[in-house]
N, C-alpha and C positions, 0 to 999 in steps of 0.2 A: 738878477734874472728880470727881463722886462715883463711888463704886463702881459704882451702877447705871448712871450714864450711860457710865462707861468700859466696862462690860461690853456695853452695847448697841453702842457704837462698835466694839468689836472683832467682835461678831456680825456687824455690818452690813459690816464690811470683808471677811469671808470669804464671805457669801452673802446675796442678797436675791432677792426675785421667786419665780418659779416654776421652782425648781431641778430638780424632777422632770421638768417638761415639756421643759427644755432637754435632758436626757438622753434622754428618749423620743424627742425629735425627731432627735437624733443616731443612735440606734439604727435609727429609720425610713430615715434617709438612707443607712445601711448595709444596708437591707433584713434586719435582724435582727428575727425575730418574738419579741415579749415572752414567749410561752409558751415554756418550755424554756430561758431564759437561765440561764447559769452563773456562778458566782463568778468564774471567770476571764475570761469575756466582759466583765464589768463593771469588771474591775480597772484599765483604763486611766484610768477616771474616778473611781473611788470610793476611792482611797487618795491623800488630798490631804496630802501631807508630801514632803520631800526624797527623791528617787528613786523615789517611788511605790510599786508593788506589789513589786519586786525588794527594797527595804528592808524591806517587811513581812515577806517570806518569810525573809530573813536575821535579822530580829528575832525571828521565830518559832523560828527554829533554836536560839536561846539560852534560849528559856523553858522552864521545867520545869512544863509544863501536862500534866495527866492527864485521861483520859476522865471524864466526869460532873462535873468540877469547875466551880465557878462563878467567872467571871472578870470583871473590870471594865475597861471601856475608857473612861479619861477624856479628854474631847475627841474623841469618835469620829467627828465630821465626818458623812460620808455612810454610814458603817457598813461599808466595804470590808474593814477589818482586822478587826472583830468578826465578820463574816461568814466571812472566811477562818479565823480561829482556831477558831471554831465547827465548820467542816467539817473541818479538818485534824485537830483534837485530840478531836473528838466531845464537847466540853464546851458550856456555857451561857455566853452573854456578855451581860452588862448594859452598854450604852453610854450616856454621858451627854456632851450639848454644849449650849453657849449659843445656837447659831445655829438659830434656828426652822426657816428653810427647808430647812436640812440635815436636821434631826430628821425634819420631814415626809418628805422624800426618801427618808431611810434607812429609815423603817419601811415605805414603799411599796415600795422596791426588795426590802427583805426579804421581804415578802408575796409579790412575783413570783417570788422564788426558793423560796418555800414553807418558809421558816426561821423562822418566828414562833416555834415551840416551843424555838428554840436560842437567838435573839437578840432582845433587846427593848431599844428605845433611847428614852430620854427627854430632854426638855429641862431643863436645869438647869446649875448652876455648880460647877466642881471644887473650889471654896473652900468650899462649903457642900452637900457630898454628902447626898442624900435617902436614905441607907441606914443600917441599924442598925449598932452596933459588931460587929466581928468575924464579918463575913458572907461575905467573899470568900476565895478560895484563892490569889488573885493578882491584880495590877493592873498596867496599864500606860498610858502616855501618849506619843504620837508627836507631836513638833514643836509641842507646845502651851505649854510653859512659857515660850517667848519672849513670850508675851502675858499672864502671869501676875505681877502687881504685888506679891501677897503670897505670895511662894513657900514661906515657912516655914509659913503656914497652909494651902496646897495639899498640902504633904507631910504636914503633921499630919492631914489629913483622910483621905488615902490610907492612913496609918498606922492611924487609927481604924477604918476599915472592914474591914481586913485580919485574917485569922485569925492567930494565932501560928505562926511558921514560914513564912508566905506569902512570895511574893516581890512587888517592885515594881521595874518597868523603865521607863526613860524614853529618847527620844532628843531632841535639842535642839541649836539652834545657840547655842552658849554665846559668851560675850565673850571676844574674843581680846585678847592683850597690847597690841596697838596701839589697840583701842577705836574708836569714832566710825564704826559702818558707814556705808557709801554706802548712800542710799535712792532709790527705792524698792526693796524686797525682798518676797518672797511673803508675810511675816507683818505688813508696815506699809508704807504708802505714804511716810510722812515721818518716822518715829519715833514718831508717836503710837502709845500702846497697846503699844510694845515695851519689854520689861524683862529685857535680857539680863543673864546673870550669869556670871562666869568658872567654869570646870569646878571648880576647887578650892574655891570658895566654895558651889557646889550641893553638892559631896560634904560638906562642913563642916555644911551645913544639914540634910543627911539624916542625918548622924551625931548631930547635936544632937537630931533628932526621935526618934531611937532605932533607926534602921536600921543593919544591920551586913552584914558581907560584901559590901562595896561593890567592884565591878570597873567600871572605865571604859576605853572603846575608844574611840579617835580615829577618826572617820569622814570627815573632811576631804577626803581625796583621792578616796573614793568619791562624796561629794556633788559635787564639781568635775567629775569625770567624767560623772556623771548629768546636771548642768545642760548640760554641752557637747553631749551626745548631743540633747537636746531643742531647744537653740539651733540646732545644725546643721540638725535637720529643718525647723524653723520658717523659717530662713532659705532653704531650699529649697522652701518652699511645701508641704512633704510631711507635714505634721501630720494625722493621722487624724481622722475626724469626732468620734469619741469620745475626749475627753482633757480634761486640766486647764485647757486653754485656754478651755473653756466658760466658766469662771467667772473666770479671770484676764484675760481680753479681751486688748486690744492691748498692755497694759503687761507681758505675761508675760515677752517676751523680754528686756526691760530689766531686769525685777526679777531674773530668772535669771543675767543678766550680772553685776549687781550682787552677788548672793548668792555666786557663784563668785569674783569679784574680792575681795570681803570676806575669804573664805577664805584666798586666795592671798596677801593683804597682812596677814594676822595680825589682822584685825578683828573676826572671829568665828572660833569654835573649836568645829565640830560634835563632838558625842560621843553615844555609846549607852552606858547605865549599867544595871546590874541590881544589886539589892541584896535583902535580906530583913528581914521583922520577926522578932525574936528569938521 
C-alpha cells in the first residue's frame, strides 16, 4: 500500500460524510442553541482519544504553555483539544489532521465559538508538516501515533518545526510485551493502518531525533477505567446524544472492550510522554 493510499485509508477510518451535520443534529436533539456554545459543552464529542476531555485536561496540566505562545496540535481531529488549550492558556494553536471531514467540522465549530483568531486548523500529514523551521513554542499529539508508519519521520518533523527549548508531548497506546492486540479497536478495525511501538522504542526514537528530558507516565489503569465507564453507560442505554458514538457507531462498545482487554492482557501499553528540543 502506498503512503498516499495508507493515509487515505486511515483518514476514512476516522471520519467520513457530514461530520459537522451529525454534531449539529445531536445539539438540536439536546435543544442546545448554536449561538453561545462553549468549549465545555462541545467536549463530549470533540476530544476523540482515550478518555476524551478528562484526558485532555490532565494532559494540559503537564504542559508548560504560556500566554501568547504558538502551539501545534498534530492530528487535531475535531479541534476540541486545540480550542481548550487556546482558551485555558490564552495561546494560539495551529492544528493539522489528515481527515478532511474532521478538518471542515473543526473549523466550523471554531467559528461557532468565535475562536478563529486563536485556533486555525488545516488538512495535512504530520509526516510532512507545512510549517517553517523553528516556529512553534510547543507541540503535542494525542492518540495519533498508533496510525503512524514512519515514526522517526513524524518525530523529525515535530523537532524541525519547534523552537529551541520547546516541548513535545504525546499520548498513545504503545505495544505491550504480549503483543498482537485484539481487534477491532478505536484506531483500527482489523490491524490495518496500526503501527504500535513499545514505549522503550518510542523513547529511543525520540532520543535519536534529538529530544531530551524525556519523561514517561503509564496511563493504562486510567484508560481501562475510562473505557469501563463508557461501556457501562452504553449497556444501560444511557449514552447522551452528543458523544464519540456518533462516529464510532455500533462497533464502539466492542472496540472499547477490546482496547481495555488489550491493556489488561499486556498487549498494549498506554503512555503519556513529554520531552523537549534542546
